[in-house]
C-alpha positions in Angstrom: -7.7 -7.4 21.9 -4.9 -7.7 24.5 -5.4 -7.4 28.2 -3.5 -4.0 28.1 -5.8 -2.7 25.4 -8.9 -3.7 27.4 -8.0 -1.9 30.6 -7.8 1.8 31.4 -8.7 4.8 29.3 -8.0 5.4 25.6 -7.1 8.6 23.9 -8.0 8.9 20.2 -5.7 11.3 18.4 -7.2 13.0 15.4 -10.8 13.6 14.3 -10.5 12.7 10.7 -12.0 9.6 9.0 -9.8 7.1 10.8 -10.1 8.8 14.2 -13.9 8.8 14.0 -13.9 5.1 13.1 -11.8 4.6 16.3 -14.4 6.6 18.3 -17.2 4.5 16.9 -15.3 1.3 17.7 -14.6 2.2 21.3 -18.2 3.3 21.8 -19.4 -0.1 20.5 -17.0 -1.9 22.8 -18.0 0.2 25.8 -14.5 1.3 26.4 -13.7 4.7 28.1 -11.9 7.3 25.9 -11.3 10.9 25.3 -10.2 12.7 22.2 -7.2 14.9 21.3 -7.0 16.8 18.0 -3.6 18.4 17.3 -5.1 21.4 15.5 -5.4 24.3 18.0 -7.8 26.2 15.7 -10.0 23.2 15.1 -13.7 24.1 15.6 -15.7 21.3 17.2 -19.3 21.6 15.9 -22.3 20.7 18.0 -23.0 17.7 15.7 -19.4 16.4 16.1 -19.4 16.9 19.8 -22.7 14.9 20.0 -21.3 12.1 17.8 -18.1 11.8 19.9 -19.9 12.2 23.2 -16.6 12.4 25.1 -14.1 15.0 26.3 -12.3 16.7 23.3 -9.1 18.7 23.6 -7.6 20.6 20.7 -4.0 21.8 20.4 -1.7 21.7 23.4 -2.5 19.4 26.3 -2.7 20.0 30.0 0.2 18.7 32.2 -1.7 15.8 33.7 -3.4 14.7 30.5 -1.9 11.2 30.3 -2.8 10.3 33.9 -4.9 7.2 33.8 -4.5 6.7 30.1 -3.2 3.3 28.9 -3.5 3.5 25.1 -3.0 6.4 22.7 -4.7 5.5 19.4 -2.8 7.6 16.8 -4.4 8.5 13.5 -2.0 7.8 10.5 -1.6 11.5 9.7 -0.1 12.3 13.1 3.7 11.8 13.5 4.9 9.4 16.2 7.7 11.8 17.2 5.5 14.7 18.2 6.5 16.0 21.7 3.1 15.2 23.1 3.3 11.6 21.8 6.8 11.3 23.3 5.3 12.5 26.6 2.7 9.8 26.4 5.3 7.1 26.0 7.3 8.5 28.9 4.1 8.2 31.0 3.8 4.5 30.1 1.1 4.9 27.5 1.1 2.4 24.7 1.0 4.1 21.2 -1.1 2.1 18.8 -3.2 2.8 15.7 -6.5 1.7 14.3 -5.0 -1.4 12.6 -3.8 -2.6 16.0 -7.4 -2.3 17.4 -8.6 -4.1 14.3 -6.0 -6.9 14.8 -7.3 -7.5 18.3 -10.9 -7.9 17.2 -10.9 -9.6 13.7 -11.6 -13.3 13.6 -11.4 -14.1 9.9 -8.4 -14.3 7.5 -6.7 -11.0 6.6 -4.5 -10.2 3.6 -2.1 -7.3 3.8 -0.7 -5.2 1.0 1.9 -2.4 1.4 4.6 -0.8 -0.8 5.5 2.6 -2.2 3.3 2.1 -5.3 0.5 -0.1 -6.5 -1.1 -0.8 -3.1 -4.5 0.3 -4.1 -4.5 -1.6 -7.4 -3.4 -4.8 -5.8 -5.8 -4.4 -2.8 -8.8 -3.8 -5.1 -7.8 -6.5 -7.6 -7.2 -9.1 -4.9 -10.7 -8.2 -3.4 -12.2 -8.4 -6.9 -10.7 -11.9 -7.6 -11.9 -13.3 -4.3 -15.4 -12.0 -4.8 -15.4 -13.5 -8.3 -14.4 -16.8 -6.7 -17.4 -16.6 -4.4 -15.5 -15.5 -1.3 -17.0 -12.5 0.5 -14.1 -10.2 0.7 -13.9 -6.5 1.6 -11.1 -4.0 0.9 -10.2 -1.7 3.8 -7.5 0.3 5.4 -5.6 3.0 3.5 -7.8 2.2 0.4 -10.8 4.1 1.8 -13.0 2.1 4.2 -11.5 2.3 7.7 -10.3 -1.1 9.0 -12.5 -0.9 12.1 -15.6 0.0 10.1 -15.0 -3.1 7.9 -15.6 -5.3 11.0 -19.3 -4.5 10.5 -19.3 -5.9 6.9 -19.6 -9.6 7.9 -16.8 -10.4 5.5 -15.1 -13.8 5.2 -11.8 -12.1 4.2 -10.4 -8.6 4.7 -7.8 -7.2 2.3 -6.0 -4.4 3.9 -4.0 -1.7 2.1 -1.5 -0.6 4.7 0.6 2.6 4.7 3.9 3.0 6.4 2.2 5.3 8.9 -0.3 2.6 9.8 2.3 0.0 10.1 4.4 2.2 12.4 1.8 1.7 15.2 0.9 -1.9 14.4 2.3 -4.7 16.6 0.1 -7.8 16.5 -1.6 -8.0 13.1 -1.8 -11.7 12.0 -1.9 -12.1 8.2 -2.8 -15.1 6.1 -0.6 -13.5 3.4 1.2 -10.2 2.9 3.3 -8.4 0.4 5.6 -5.4 0.1 5.2 -4.5 -3.6 8.2 -2.2 -3.8 10.2 0.4 -1.9 11.2 3.8 -3.3 11.7 7.2 -1.7 8.5 8.5 -0.2 7.4 10.2 3.0 11.0 11.0 3.9 9.6 14.2 5.5 8.0 11.9 8.1 10.4 8.9 8.3 13.6 11.0 7.6 15.5 8.1 6.0 14.8 5.5 3.4 16.0 2.8 5.8 13.5 3.9 8.5 10.7 4.0 5.8 11.7 0.4 4.7 11.7 -0.8 8.3 8.1 0.5 8.8 7.1 -1.5 5.7 8.8 -4.6 7.0 6.4 -4.7 9.9 3.8 -6.2 7.6 5.7 -9.5 7.9 5.9 -9.6 11.7 3.0 -12.1 12.1 2.6 -13.3 8.5 2.1 -16.9 7.4 2.8 -16.4 3.6 5.0 -13.6 2.1 4.6 -12.8 -1.5 7.9 -11.4 -2.8 9.4 -10.2 -6.1 12.4 -12.4 -6.7 14.1 -9.6 -8.6 13.7 -7.0 -5.8 15.4 -7.6 -2.5 13.4 -4.8 -0.8 10.3 -6.9 -1.0 11.7 -9.9 0.9 11.1 -10.3 4.6 14.0 -9.2 6.8 13.0 -12.0 9.3 12.0 -15.6 8.5 8.4 -16.1 7.3 7.0 -19.7 7.1 6.2 -19.7 3.4 7.3 -17.6 0.4 5.5 -17.2 -3.0 7.4 -15.5 -5.8 6.5 -13.1 -8.6 8.7 -11.3 -11.1 9.2 -9.6 -14.4 11.2 -12.4 -15.9 10.6 -16.0 -17.0 10.4 -18.5 -14.2 9.8 -22.3 -13.9 8.3 -21.7 -10.4 5.8 -19.2 -9.1 4.6 -16.4 -11.3 6.7 -15.4 -14.3 6.5 -13.2 -17.3 7.1 -13.8 -21.0 7.8 -10.5 -22.7 7.2 -11.4 -26.4 3.7 -12.9 -26.1 2.9 -10.6 -23.1 2.0 -13.6 -21.0 1.9 -14.2 -17.3 2.9 -17.7 -16.4 2.4 -20.0 -13.3 5.0 -22.7 -12.7 6.2 -22.2 -16.2 2.8 -22.7 -17.8 0.8 -20.0 -19.7 -1.8 -18.4 -17.4 -3.0 -14.9 -18.5 -2.4 -12.7 -21.5 -2.0 -9.0 -20.5 -4.0 -8.1 -23.6 -7.0 -9.7 -22.0 -6.9 -7.3 -19.1 -7.6 -3.6 -18.6 -4.2 -3.0 -17.0 -1.1 -1.9 -18.9 2.7 -1.8 -18.2 5.2 -4.0 -16.5 4.3 -2.5 -13.1 0.8 -3.9 -13.6 2.2 -7.3 -14.6 3.7 -7.5 -11.1 0.6 -6.1 -9.5 -1.5 -8.9 -11.2 1.0 -11.6 -10.3 1.0 -10.4 -6.6 -2.8 -10.3 -6.4 -3.0 -13.9 -7.9 -0.4 -15.1 -5.4 -2.2 -13.6 -2.5 -5.5 -15.2 -3.6 -3.8 -18.5 -4.1 -3.3 -18.7 -0.3 -7.0 -18.9 0.1 -8.1 -20.7 -3.1 -6.3 -23.3 -5.2 -8.3 -22.5 -8.4 -5.6 -20.4 -10.1 -7.2 -20.7 -13.5 -10.5 -19.2 -12.2 -8.6 -16.5 -10.4 -6.8 -15.5 -13.6 -10.1 -15.4 -15.5 -11.4 -13.0 -12.8 -8.6 -10.5 -13.6 -10.1 -10.0 -17.1 -13.2 -8.3 -15.6 -11.3 -6.0 -13.2 -11.6 -2.3 -13.9 -8.7 -0.3 -12.5 -9.2 2.6 -10.1 -9.0 6.0 -11.6 -5.9 8.3 -11.7 -3.5 5.4 -12.2 -2.1 5.5 -15.7 -5.7 5.9 -17.2 -6.2 7.3 -20.6 -8.8 10.1 -20.2 -9.0 11.6 -23.7 -7.6 11.8 -27.2 -7.6 15.3 -28.8 -6.5 15.7 -32.4 -4.7 12.4 -32.2 -2.9 13.3 -28.9 -3.4 10.9 -26.0 -3.8 12.3 -22.5 -3.0 9.9 -19.6 -4.0 10.6 -16.0 -1.5 9.2 -13.4 -2.2 11.8 -10.7 -1.9 9.0 -8.1 1.8 9.0 -8.8 2.7 11.0 -5.6 6.3 9.8 -5.3 9.3 9.2 -7.5 8.8 5.4 -7.6 5.3 5.7 -9.0 6.5 7.9 -11.9 9.4 5.6 -12.5 7.0 2.7 -12.8 4.7 4.6 -15.1 7.6 5.6 -17.4 9.1 2.2 -17.5 5.8 0.4 -17.8 4.6 2.5 -20.7 8.0 2.3 -22.5 7.8 0.6 -25.9 4.0 0.9 -26.1 3.8 4.5 -27.2 3.8 5.3 -30.9 5.1 8.9 -30.7 6.8 11.4 -28.4 6.1 11.4 -24.6 5.5 14.7 -22.9 5.5 14.5 -19.1 3.7 16.9 -16.8 5.2 16.6 -13.3 6.0 18.4 -10.1 4.4 19.4 -6.7 5.5 18.7 -3.2 8.4 16.1 -3.3 8.0 15.4 0.4 11.8 15.6 1.0 12.6 13.2 -1.9 15.5 13.8 -4.3 13.8 14.4 -7.7 17.1 14.2 -9.5 16.8 10.4 -9.1 14.3 10.7 -12.1 17.0 12.0 -14.4 18.0 8.6 -16.0 14.4 7.7 -16.9 13.7 11.2 -18.1 16.6 11.0 -20.5 15.6 7.5 -21.6 11.9 7.8 -22.1 10.7 11.4 -22.0 11.0 13.9 -24.9 9.8 17.0 -22.9 9.1 17.8 -19.3 6.7 20.5 -18.3 7.0 21.1 -14.6 4.7 22.7 -12.0 4.5 23.2 -8.2 6.8 23.9 -5.3 9.6 21.5 -6.3 8.9 21.3 -10.0 11.8 23.6 -11.0 14.2 20.8 -10.2 12.5 18.6 -12.8 12.6 21.3 -15.4 16.3 21.8 -14.8 17.4 18.2 -14.9 15.4 17.4 -18.1 17.1 17.7 -21.5 14.0 19.5 -22.7 12.2 21.1 -19.8 10.2 24.1 -18.8 8.4 25.4 -15.7 4.9 26.9 -15.7 2.7 28.3 -13.0 -0.4 26.1 -13.3 -1.6 22.7 -14.4 -3.9 24.2 -17.0 -1.0 26.1 -18.5 1.0 22.9 -18.6 -1.7 21.1 -20.5 -2.0 24.0 -23.0 1.7 24.1 -23.6 1.9 20.3 -23.9 -0.8 20.2 -26.5 0.8 23.1 -28.5 4.0 21.1 -28.9 2.4 17.7 -29.5 1.6 16.1 -32.8 -0.8 13.3 -33.8 0.4 10.0 -32.1 2.1 11.7 -29.2 1.2 11.2 -25.5 0.8 13.7 -22.7 1.3 12.0 -19.3 0.4 13.6 -16.0 2.6 11.6 -13.5 3.7 14.2 -10.9 6.2 12.2 -8.8 5.0 14.5 -6.0 2.2 15.1 -3.6 -0.5 17.5 -4.6 -1.2 19.6 -1.5 1.0 22.5 -2.5 -1.5 23.4 -5.2 -4.6 21.1 -4.9 -6.8 19.6 -2.1 -5.8 16.1 -3.2 -4.4 14.0 -6.0 -8.1 13.5 -7.1 -8.5 17.3 -7.3 -5.3 17.5 -9.4 -6.7 14.9 -11.8 -10.0 16.8 -12.1 -8.1 20.0 -13.0 -6.1 18.0 -15.5 -9.2 16.6 -17.1 -11.0 19.9 -17.2 -7.9 21.5 -18.9 -7.9 18.7 -21.5 -11.6 19.1 -22.2 -11.1 22.9 -22.7 -8.8 22.0 -25.6 -11.8 20.8 -27.5 -13.9 23.8 -26.8 
């Protein structure tokens, strides 16, 4: 922790999961703080007030609020361009996030993973491989366990999933290795431009010893010099990690390493995810064969291109985690060539400012029918050669099944956030699964 972070009073902005982890951390460190929640109608329960045990202000702030404050710890869900945040900066307050607090306290190696899609898979897979190699690793950050709470886990390595929001307020995170998996339109309602979104992602390389890059994707490469580079890619390569399409084989320095058929992951996007995880692990372990063997026992997280049922010969795949265009593009391209029949896509929701017409080429190439839902779904129904719009996910499942035949696949890959219709992408997946189960009733 820097000298600036140790002195003066903190303000923790946001009383969600991350904000409360910051509260606990500051309490443990004996640092003075108060709390601001942006929601004017937020009701502070007696239990919460007792847990925080500090001044809590909700909604608008009094004029002298920032007096004596040196650090504003912003939760990821709170935009950095809010007027109150701008006022804090003008008052000389440093705007940081929980990852910055973590960076000042952690004393063991840290691996960082960011990108528009695949972050959770790579974070969990990297952690799994390290554990299989006998290294006590913990996954934290955007993946679920708050980074600051992970400091209590006595880990030898922390693998952080990092969102663009988290990176926006991170300045001094030292990484043994880091990766940007990919960049596609996402969170433009917050970052406004794709360039600004990409710049936020690039912050992962600011203090990174080894960068893992996709040699076929310039967006994954550091904008500034990094000491060492490791490469992955979806093509054959004599160096780094490569891919042989015909035998479905991942290679390392040109030699066979891992057959995709021996893993629970499917699609070219997951080939790159596996390669990246192996590359990140290789920074801490030189036993690449044992690392590859560990991939075989990895079980992917739910809602990421997971087959949930087969009804009358029709396969139903849950990719509800595809909350942006790039994720759905990856799913469509990754599944291409492996499906025996027609592909019916259920998509739509809140596009978060992204241009859904960018999906048109892949819809034309891979999708037979699009059934669209949600606030921005009508765009998808209109750009698809065969498209329709329905009012609910259950109705979409029923319509998809009615037009499907044995051997066909129904894919839920929304390319949009879920909050216009559901409480989360997990809730959307639950509704999808329930609707599929009702087909068998």
